[in-house]
C-alpha positions as CSV (number, residue, x, y, z in Angstrom):
1,M,-12.5,-26.0,-16.1
2,S,-9.8,-28.2,-14.0
3,M,-6.0,-28.1,-13.7
4,Q,-3.8,-31.6,-13.8
5,P,-0.4,-30.6,-12.7
6,R,2.0,-30.8,-15.5
7,P,5.9,-30.4,-15.4
8,W,7.5,-27.3,-16.5
9,P,7.6,-27.8,-20.4
10,E,11.1,-27.9,-22.2
11,V,11.3,-25.3,-24.9
12,P,10.5,-26.9,-28.3
13,E,13.4,-27.5,-31.0
14,Q,12.0,-25.3,-33.4
15,T,11.0,-22.4,-31.0
16,V,14.6,-22.3,-29.8
17,R,15.8,-22.1,-33.3
18,M,13.5,-19.3,-34.4
19,A,13.6,-17.1,-31.0
20,R,17.7,-17.3,-31.5
21,A,17.5,-16.3,-34.9
22,A,15.0,-13.5,-34.2
23,S,16.7,-12.4,-31.1
24,R,20.4,-13.0,-31.2
25,R,21.6,-11.5,-28.0
26,G,18.5,-12.4,-26.3
27,N,15.9,-10.5,-24.2
28,L,14.3,-10.5,-20.8
29,A,11.9,-13.3,-21.7
30,M,14.6,-15.8,-22.9
31,R,17.1,-14.9,-20.2
32,I,14.2,-15.6,-17.7
33,R,13.9,-19.1,-19.0
34,D,17.9,-19.5,-19.4
35,E,19.0,-18.4,-16.3
36,L,16.1,-19.4,-14.0
37,A,14.4,-22.1,-15.8
38,Q,11.5,-23.2,-13.7
39,V,10.0,-20.2,-11.3
40,Y,6.5,-21.4,-11.0
41,A,5.1,-24.8,-10.8
42,D,1.4,-25.9,-11.3
43,E,1.3,-27.6,-7.8
44,E,1.3,-24.6,-6.2
45,F,-2.0,-23.5,-7.7
46,T,-3.9,-26.9,-6.8
47,D,-6.2,-24.9,-4.1
48,V,-7.6,-22.4,-6.6
49,F,-8.4,-25.1,-9.4
50,G,-11.1,-27.7,-9.9
51,V,-10.3,-31.4,-10.0
52,R,-12.8,-32.2,-12.3
53,G,-13.7,-30.9,-15.9
54,R,-11.8,-30.1,-19.1
55,P,-8.2,-29.4,-18.4
56,G,-7.3,-25.6,-18.7
57,I,-4.2,-23.7,-19.2
58,S,-1.2,-24.3,-17.1
59,P,-1.3,-21.7,-14.2
60,A,2.4,-21.7,-14.0
61,Q,2.5,-20.6,-17.6
62,L,-0.3,-17.9,-17.0
63,M,1.6,-16.7,-13.9
64,M,4.9,-16.1,-15.9
65,A,2.6,-14.7,-18.8
66,S,1.3,-12.1,-16.3
67,V,4.6,-11.3,-14.8
68,L,5.9,-10.5,-18.6
69,Q,2.7,-8.6,-18.9
70,F,3.7,-6.0,-16.1
71,S,7.4,-5.6,-17.3
72,E,5.8,-3.9,-20.1
73,N,2.9,-2.2,-18.7
74,L,0.6,-4.2,-21.1
75,T,-3.2,-4.7,-21.0
76,D,-4.7,-8.2,-21.1
77,R,-5.4,-8.1,-24.5
78,Q,-2.1,-7.0,-25.7
79,A,-0.5,-9.8,-23.5
80,A,-2.6,-12.4,-25.0
81,E,-1.7,-11.2,-28.2
82,A,2.0,-11.3,-27.2
83,V,1.8,-14.7,-26.2
84,R,0.2,-15.7,-29.5
85,D,2.6,-13.7,-31.5
86,R,5.9,-13.3,-29.8
87,I,8.4,-15.9,-30.4
88,T,10.3,-14.8,-27.4
89,W,7.4,-15.1,-25.2
90,K,6.8,-18.9,-26.5
91,Y,10.4,-19.5,-25.6
92,A,9.7,-18.3,-22.1
93,L,6.8,-20.2,-21.8
94,G,8.0,-23.3,-23.6
95,L,5.2,-23.3,-26.4
96,E,5.1,-24.6,-30.0
97,L,5.2,-21.7,-32.6
98,E,1.6,-23.2,-33.7
99,D,0.4,-22.5,-30.1
100,P,-2.5,-20.0,-30.4
101,G,-2.3,-19.0,-27.1
102,F,-5.4,-18.0,-25.0
103,D,-8.2,-15.4,-24.9
104,A,-7.5,-12.1,-22.9
105,S,-10.4,-13.3,-20.6
106,V,-8.5,-16.0,-18.9
107,L,-5.9,-13.5,-17.5
108,S,-8.8,-11.9,-15.6
109,E,-10.4,-15.2,-14.7
110,F,-6.9,-16.2,-13.4
111,R,-6.3,-13.2,-11.2
112,S,-9.6,-13.6,-9.7
113,R,-8.7,-17.3,-8.7
114,L,-5.7,-16.0,-7.2
115,V,-7.4,-13.5,-5.1
116,A,-10.1,-16.1,-4.0
117,G,-7.4,-18.6,-3.1
118,N,-5.5,-16.0,-1.2
119,L,-2.3,-16.2,-3.6
120,T,-1.8,-12.6,-4.3
121,S,1.8,-13.0,-3.2
122,L,2.8,-16.0,-4.7
123,A,4.2,-14.4,-7.8
124,L,7.0,-12.5,-5.8
125,D,7.4,-15.3,-3.2
126,A,8.3,-18.1,-5.6
127,L,10.7,-15.8,-7.7
128,L,12.3,-15.0,-4.2
129,H,12.7,-18.6,-3.2
130,R,14.2,-19.2,-6.6
131,L,16.6,-16.4,-6.4
132,V,17.8,-17.6,-2.6
133,E,18.4,-21.1,-4.3
134,A,20.3,-19.5,-7.2
135,G,22.5,-17.6,-4.7
136,L,21.4,-14.2,-5.8
137,L,19.4,-13.1,-2.6
138,R,20.1,-13.7,1.0
139,S,19.1,-12.4,4.3
140,G,20.9,-10.6,7.1
141,G,22.1,-7.6,4.5
142,R,20.9,-4.3,4.3
143,A,17.2,-3.0,3.1
144,R,15.4,0.0,2.7
145,T,11.5,0.7,2.6
146,D,9.4,3.5,1.2
147,S,5.8,3.8,0.0
148,T,4.3,6.0,-2.7
149,H,0.3,6.8,-3.4
150,V,-1.6,4.9,-5.8
151,L,-4.9,6.4,-7.4
152,G,-8.1,4.1,-7.0
153,S,-9.8,3.1,-10.2
154,I,-12.7,5.3,-9.3
155,R,-14.5,8.4,-9.7
156,I,-14.0,11.4,-7.3
157,L,-17.4,12.1,-5.9
158,N,-18.9,14.6,-3.6
159,R,-21.1,13.4,-0.8
160,L,-24.4,14.5,-3.0
161,E,-23.0,12.2,-5.8
162,L,-22.0,9.4,-3.5
163,A,-25.3,8.9,-2.1
164,G,-27.1,9.3,-5.3
165,E,-24.7,6.5,-7.4
166,S,-24.7,4.2,-4.2
167,L,-28.6,4.0,-4.6
168,R,-28.2,3.8,-8.5
169,A,-25.8,1.1,-7.9
170,A,-28.0,-0.7,-5.9
171,L,-30.8,-0.6,-8.1
172,E,-29.1,-1.4,-11.3
173,A,-27.8,-4.8,-9.5
174,L,-31.2,-5.4,-8.3
175,A,-32.8,-4.8,-11.7
176,V,-30.3,-7.4,-13.0
177,A,-30.7,-10.1,-10.2
178,A,-34.5,-9.5,-9.3
179,P,-36.4,-7.5,-11.8
180,D,-39.8,-9.0,-10.8
181,W,-39.4,-7.9,-7.2
182,L,-38.0,-4.6,-7.9
183,G,-40.8,-3.7,-10.1
184,L,-43.1,-4.1,-7.3
185,V,-41.3,-2.1,-4.6
186,I,-40.5,1.2,-7.1
187,D,-42.6,3.3,-9.3
188,V,-41.7,4.6,-12.7
189,S,-40.5,7.7,-11.4
190,W,-37.5,6.3,-10.0
191,Q,-36.2,5.6,-13.8
192,D,-36.2,9.1,-14.2
193,I,-34.0,10.2,-11.2
194,Y,-31.8,7.1,-11.2
195,G,-31.9,5.8,-14.6
196,A,-28.4,7.2,-15.5
197,R,-25.3,7.6,-13.6
198,I,-25.7,10.5,-11.2
199,D,-22.5,12.1,-11.7
200,Q,-23.5,12.7,-15.2
201,A,-26.7,14.2,-14.4
202,H,-27.4,18.1,-14.2
203,L,-27.6,18.6,-10.2
204,P,-28.6,21.6,-8.8
205,S,-26.5,24.6,-8.1
206,G,-28.3,26.1,-5.0
207,Q,-27.4,24.9,-1.7
208,A,-31.3,24.3,-0.6
209,K,-32.0,22.3,-3.6
210,R,-28.9,20.2,-3.1
211,E,-29.9,19.7,0.4
212,E,-33.2,18.7,-0.5
213,L,-31.8,16.1,-3.3
214,S,-29.5,14.7,-0.7
215,L,-32.8,14.0,1.6
216,Q,-34.7,12.4,-1.2
217,Y,-31.7,10.0,-2.0
218,G,-31.8,9.3,1.8
219,R,-35.5,8.5,2.1
220,D,-35.5,6.6,-1.1
221,G,-32.4,4.7,0.2
222,Y,-34.0,3.8,3.2
223,H,-37.3,2.7,1.5
224,L,-35.3,0.5,-0.8
225,L,-33.4,-1.3,2.2
226,D,-36.6,-1.6,4.1
227,Q,-38.0,-3.7,1.3
228,I,-35.1,-5.7,0.9
229,H,-35.4,-6.6,4.7
230,T,-39.0,-7.8,4.5
231,P,-39.9,-11.2,5.0
232,D,-41.5,-11.4,1.4
233,A,-38.0,-10.4,-0.3
234,P,-35.8,-13.1,-1.4
235,S,-33.5,-13.6,1.2
236,W,-30.2,-13.3,-1.1
237,L,-30.8,-9.9,-1.7
238,V,-28.9,-8.8,1.1
239,E,-25.8,-10.5,0.0
240,L,-25.5,-8.5,-3.1
241,P,-22.2,-6.3,-3.0
242,A,-24.1,-3.4,-4.3
243,V,-26.8,-3.9,-1.6
244,E,-24.0,-4.2,1.2
245,A,-22.1,-1.0,-0.1
246,L,-25.6,0.8,0.1
247,R,-26.2,-0.2,3.7
248,R,-22.8,0.6,4.6
249,I,-22.8,4.1,3.0
250,W,-26.5,5.0,4.2
251,V,-25.1,4.3,8.0
252,Q,-22.1,6.6,7.0
253,E,-24.2,9.4,5.3
254,F,-27.8,9.5,7.2
255,S,-29.7,9.1,10.0
256,R,-33.3,8.5,10.8
257,R,-35.9,8.6,13.5
258,I,-39.0,6.8,13.3
259,D,-42.1,8.2,15.2
260,G,-45.1,6.1,14.4
261,D,-46.0,6.3,10.6
262,R,-43.5,9.3,10.4
263,Q,-39.8,9.2,9.7
264,E,-37.3,12.2,9.8
265,V,-34.2,11.7,7.6
266,R,-31.2,13.7,8.1
267,R,-27.6,13.9,6.6
268,R,-24.8,13.5,9.0
269,R,-22.6,16.3,9.6
270,P,-18.8,16.3,9.9
271,A,-16.8,17.7,12.9
272,P,-17.3,19.9,14.5
273,E,-20.9,19.4,14.8
274,G,-20.2,15.6,14.9
275,D,-23.3,13.7,15.1
276,G,-21.9,10.1,14.2
277,M,-20.2,10.9,10.8
278,P,-17.0,8.5,11.0
279,P,-13.3,10.3,10.7
280,V,-12.0,11.0,7.3
281,R,-9.9,7.8,7.4
282,D,-12.6,5.5,7.9
283,R,-15.3,7.0,5.5
284,L,-16.3,5.2,2.3
285,I,-15.9,7.2,-1.2
286,S,-17.1,5.1,-3.5
287,P,-20.0,2.2,-4.0
288,Y,-17.8,0.5,-6.4
289,D,-14.5,0.0,-4.2
290,L,-15.2,-0.1,-0.5
291,D,-11.4,-0.2,0.3
292,T,-10.4,3.0,-1.1
293,R,-9.8,6.0,1.3
294,Y,-8.9,9.5,1.2
295,G,-5.1,9.9,1.9
296,H,-2.7,12.8,2.6
297,K,1.4,12.7,2.9
298,R,3.1,15.9,3.0
299,E,1.8,18.1,-0.1
300,T,0.1,15.1,-1.8
301,S,-3.7,14.2,-1.3
302,W,-5.5,11.5,-3.0
303,S,-8.2,9.0,-3.1
304,G,-6.9,5.4,-3.4
305,Y,-4.3,3.1,-1.7
306,K,-0.8,3.2,-0.6
307,V,2.1,0.8,-1.4
308,H,5.3,-0.1,0.3
309,F,8.0,-1.6,-1.2
310,T,11.1,-3.0,0.6
311,E,14.4,-3.8,-1.5
312,T,17.8,-5.0,-0.7
313,C,20.5,-2.2,-0.9
314,D,23.7,-4.1,0.0
315,P,27.1,-2.4,-1.5
316,P,27.8,-3.4,-4.9
317,R,29.1,-6.8,-5.6
318,P,30.1,-7.3,-9.2
319,E,31.6,-10.5,-10.0
320,P,35.1,-10.2,-11.4
321,G,35.6,-11.8,-14.8
322,S,31.9,-12.8,-15.0
323,G,31.2,-9.8,-17.5
324,R,28.2,-9.1,-15.5
325,G,27.2,-5.7,-13.9
326,E,26.6,-4.9,-10.6
327,H,24.5,-7.1,-8.1
328,P,20.9,-5.8,-8.5
329,N,19.1,-4.5,-5.7
330,L,15.7,-6.7,-5.3
331,I,12.3,-6.1,-4.1
332,T,11.7,-8.5,-1.4
333,N,8.0,-7.2,0.1
334,V,5.3,-5.5,-1.1
335,L,2.5,-4.1,1.3
336,T,-0.5,-2.6,0.0
337,T,-2.9,-0.8,2.5
338,S,-5.4,1.9,1.9
339,A,-4.3,5.5,1.7
340,A,-5.5,6.3,5.2
341,I,-3.1,4.1,6.8
342,T,0.3,5.7,8.0
343,D,3.6,4.3,7.3
344,T,4.4,3.9,11.1
345,E,1.4,1.6,11.4
346,M,2.9,-0.7,9.1
347,T,6.4,-1.0,9.7
348,T,6.0,-3.9,12.2
349,G,4.0,-5.7,9.7
350,I,6.5,-5.4,7.0
351,H,9.3,-7.0,9.4
352,Q,6.7,-9.8,10.0
353,Q,6.3,-10.3,6.5
354,L,10.0,-10.2,5.7
355,A,10.6,-12.7,8.8
356,G,8.1,-15.3,7.2
357,K,10.4,-15.2,4.0
358,D,13.5,-15.8,6.2
359,L,14.8,-12.4,4.4
360,I,15.0,-10.2,7.4
361,P,18.0,-7.7,7.1
362,G,20.6,-6.9,9.6
363,E,19.8,-3.1,8.9
364,H,16.7,-1.8,7.7
365,I,16.6,2.0,6.5
366,V,13.4,4.0,6.3
367,D,12.6,7.6,6.2
368,A,11.0,9.6,9.0
369,G,7.4,8.1,8.7
370,Y,8.3,4.5,9.6
371,P,10.2,4.2,12.9
372,S,9.5,5.0,16.4
373,I,11.4,4.3,19.7
374,D,8.8,1.3,20.3
375,I,9.3,-0.1,16.7
376,F,13.0,0.5,17.0
377,L,13.3,-1.6,20.4
378,H,10.7,-4.2,19.0
379,A,12.8,-4.9,16.1
380,Q,16.1,-5.1,17.7
381,R,14.6,-7.6,20.3
382,T,12.7,-9.6,18.1
383,W,14.7,-10.0,15.1
384,G,18.0,-8.5,16.1
385,M,17.6,-6.0,13.2
386,T,18.8,-2.2,13.3
387,L,16.0,0.1,12.1
388,T,17.8,3.1,10.6
389,G,15.5,6.2,10.3
390,P,15.2,9.8,12.0
391,L,13.0,9.7,14.9
392,Q,11.2,12.5,15.5
393,L,12.9,15.2,17.7
394,D,12.1,16.9,20.7
395,R,9.1,18.9,19.8
396,S,8.7,21.0,23.0
397,A,8.6,24.7,22.9
398,Q,11.9,24.9,24.4
399,A,13.6,22.5,21.8
400,R,12.1,24.5,19.0
401,A,13.2,27.7,20.2
402,G,16.6,26.5,20.7
403,N,17.6,28.7,23.7
404,G,15.5,27.1,26.2
405,Y,15.5,24.2,28.7
406,D,14.5,21.3,26.9
407,T,14.4,17.6,28.3
408,T,17.8,17.0,27.7
409,A,18.8,19.7,30.1
410,F,17.4,17.8,33.2
411,S,18.7,15.0,35.2
412,I,16.4,12.0,35.1
413,N,16.5,9.3,38.3
414,F,14.5,6.7,37.3
415,D,15.7,4.6,40.3
416,A,14.6,7.4,42.8
417,Q,11.8,8.3,40.8
418,H,12.5,12.1,40.4
419,A,14.0,14.5,38.0
420,T,16.4,17.6,38.8
421,C,16.2,20.8,36.7
422,P,19.2,22.8,35.8
423,Q,18.9,25.0,38.7
424,N,19.3,21.9,41.0
425,V,15.7,21.7,42.0
426,R,14.2,18.6,42.6
427,S,10.7,17.5,41.3
428,R,7.9,17.2,43.5
429,R,5.8,14.7,41.5
430,W,6.4,11.6,39.7
431,R,3.3,9.9,38.1
432,P,2.9,7.1,35.6
433,A,0.6,7.8,32.5
434,R,-0.5,6.7,29.2
435,D,-1.8,8.0,26.1
436,R,-4.0,6.2,23.6
437,T,-1.0,3.7,22.6
438,R,2.1,4.5,24.9
439,D,3.3,4.2,28.5
440,L,4.6,7.6,29.9
441,I,5.8,9.5,33.2
442,V,4.8,12.7,33.9
443,V,7.2,14.9,36.3
444,A,6.2,18.1,37.7
445,W,7.6,20.8,39.9
446,S,6.1,22.6,42.4
447,E,4.8,26.4,41.5
448,R,6.2,27.4,44.7
449,D,10.0,26.2,43.2
450,C,9.4,27.6,39.9
451,K,7.8,30.8,40.5
452,P,10.9,32.7,42.0
453,C,13.4,30.7,39.6
454,P,15.7,33.7,37.9
455,V,15.7,31.6,34.7
456,K,11.8,30.9,34.5
457,E,11.5,32.3,31.0
458,L,14.0,29.7,29.5
459,C,12.2,26.8,31.3
460,T,8.4,27.5,30.8
461,R,5.6,29.8,30.5
462,A,3.3,28.2,32.9
463,P,3.1,28.5,36.7
464,Q,5.5,25.4,36.9
465,R,7.4,23.1,35.0
466,N,6.0,19.7,33.7
467,L,7.9,16.9,31.8
468,T,6.2,14.2,30.0
469,I,8.9,11.4,29.3
470,R,9.0,7.6,28.3
471,P,9.6,4.8,30.6
472,R,13.4,4.1,31.3
473,E,14.3,1.7,28.4
474,Q,12.5,3.7,26.0
475,Y,13.8,7.2,27.3
476,E,17.4,6.1,27.2
477,A,17.3,4.3,23.8
478,L,15.4,7.8,22.3
479,T,18.5,9.6,24.0
480,T,21.0,7.5,22.5
481,V,19.8,7.0,18.9
482,R,18.6,10.9,18.9
483,A,22.5,11.5,19.6
484,E,23.8,9.2,17.1
485,Q,21.6,10.5,14.2
486,T,23.8,13.7,14.5
487,T,27.1,12.2,13.7
488,Q,28.6,11.8,10.1
489,A,28.7,8.3,10.4
490,W,25.0,7.8,10.8
491,K,24.3,10.2,8.0
492,K,26.7,8.4,5.6
493,R,24.8,5.0,6.4
494,Y,21.4,6.8,5.9
495,A,22.5,8.1,2.7
496,A,21.6,4.6,0.9
497,R,17.6,5.4,1.7
498,A,18.1,7.8,-1.4
499,G,17.9,5.0,-3.7
500,V,14.8,3.7,-3.0
501,E,13.1,6.8,-4.7
502,G,14.4,5.4,-8.0
503,T,12.3,2.2,-7.2
504,M,9.2,4.4,-6.7
505,R,9.9,6.0,-10.0
506,Q,10.3,2.8,-11.8
507,S,7.4,1.2,-10.6
508,T,5.0,4.0,-11.5
509,H,6.4,4.7,-14.7
510,V,7.4,1.3,-16.0
511,T,4.6,-1.0,-14.4
512,G,2.1,1.7,-14.2
513,I,1.0,1.2,-10.9
514,R,0.2,4.8,-10.1
515,R,-3.4,4.2,-10.9
516,A,-4.7,1.0,-9.8
517,R,-6.0,-1.4,-12.6
518,Y,-8.7,-3.1,-10.4
519,L,-11.3,-2.5,-7.9
520,G,-10.6,-3.5,-4.3
521,L,-7.6,-4.1,-1.9
522,P,-7.1,-7.9,-2.7
523,K,-6.7,-7.3,-6.4
524,T,-4.7,-4.3,-6.2
525,T,-2.3,-6.0,-3.8
526,L,-2.0,-8.7,-6.6
527,E,-1.4,-6.0,-9.1
528,H,1.3,-4.8,-7.1
529,T,2.9,-8.0,-6.1
530,L,3.0,-8.6,-10.2
531,A,4.8,-5.2,-10.8
532,A,7.3,-5.9,-8.3
533,T,8.1,-9.1,-9.4
534,A,8.3,-7.7,-13.1
535,I,10.6,-5.0,-11.8
536,N,13.0,-7.8,-10.1
537,L,13.1,-9.5,-13.6
538,I,13.8,-6.2,-15.2
539,R,17.0,-5.6,-12.9
540,L,18.4,-9.2,-13.2
541,D,18.0,-8.9,-17.1
542,A,20.4,-6.2,-16.6
543,Y,22.7,-8.1,-14.5
544,W,22.7,-11.4,-16.5
545,S,23.5,-9.2,-19.6
546,G,26.2,-7.2,-17.9
547,R,24.4,-3.7,-18.7
548,T,24.6,-1.1,-16.2
549,L,21.2,-0.3,-14.6
550,D,19.2,2.7,-16.0
551,R,20.3,5.9,-14.5
552,T,18.4,9.4,-14.7
553,R,18.5,10.7,-17.9
554,T,20.3,14.0,-18.5
555,T,18.7,16.4,-21.2
556,H,20.9,17.8,-23.9
557,L,20.3,21.3,-22.2
558,A,21.6,20.2,-18.8
559,R,24.8,18.9,-20.8
560,L,25.7,22.1,-22.2
561,D,29.5,23.4,-21.3
562,F,29.1,26.9,-20.6
563,T,32.9,27.1,-19.6
564,E,34.0,26.7,-23.3
565,A,31.4,29.1,-24.5
566,A,32.9,31.7,-21.9
């Protein structure tokens, strides 16, 4: 299949007549066409399609069909039927009424090409560019970001099932790719053990038998990997994804010691024994999706991914006399990670992506999971952006108790490199230090000064008081920001963050991203980008048609007026 770029087609006259007759007020698909005209162009997809062969379907039309698909949370088959059957979709895509559409498998192949060509963000980026041209989007305003958990498209496996299923998946792939070779390195007994999915087998319940079965999996897996790496084996076997998954999971789950012709296989143990098993955030949990991880955020634990949505949240800007509603909040960035990555680790990455689109906000509002004083200063210096979010308060025992001498009770003199305690006693030591990621300063008093102090109980229970503070720039900024976030003006500004919860709900309930449709981080990233693009079009449709955006519904019971009944 090849792609010869074609101009975005005009809507055929007969399609226009039938669509307007069938939907007199129009709908989302028609308004996209009427308001934005062309959003995607075939030329943007040149690198992922060949130049020789039978001409394929326009990738620009496939992209628009994919966005419409996510606006209604349709499957590939349902989306292909909509292209074939719905007049309004034909209107949006510029198709004749007699156009038969395409097979559902075309959408899957199209997504694979986008992933292979690193075009996972094109759906959203092209729409944002078009909205900037139309004056519906600008930089320098106000934006907010939040994340939500995404369940991976996998089954949850315990360690025994993970080992057995990883080996079975590798055997299944080898049975398809090299059946003659596989028949020479295993015997018929392997069919009884690995012939069906491990999570559907009747596994022993006793701990001793489960341990022995796990070791059998380990020995069989090492035998298969050894055979794959012999000179007689086809060299390309190691490139099979299932074989690579087996190798990585065996490194994680097992260890072995070889002594001559004997080998001893052991299961790796998690902490506190700790014999080389990786930390939880780095552990593979499925042989079918090596990008999923365990995640935990407050009371929620899951296996899969995390997605960060950034949207505009400027004050309402209705256009007088236009008949249109409030200017919509639009999603400007999507960032998908494994579930184990914390929000703080992604704040700067989000800023970099926004800067690459020339959509850096003047103020970025986030919850407590995103900011640190280093990120706050970096955003201010690099992009002139104000990062608004609650910084972690002083977590010392004195600050938590509320009646002791916390850091703010001490006078810090960075020029003279000493500090003075509330009893006017000067520190004896000032020592630069560093933890894993931050520069610190450790300030200490002597036991001789602290022991006779009449208010020692309010200061420390240790023999002498130690303070750990940040360098001057970070310390002064941290003090200023912590003081500011107690003011009513800051709280009023920060209240705008609450609206992003509606975006999280819309993304999961309307576009169905709570559970990933696809395997792997690249395809899941594409899924979330298409979902964000669809949400933008839903909001723009409400704006164009003059409808207010949906609010939280109230039940009939909640609307009962008990005052009249009384």
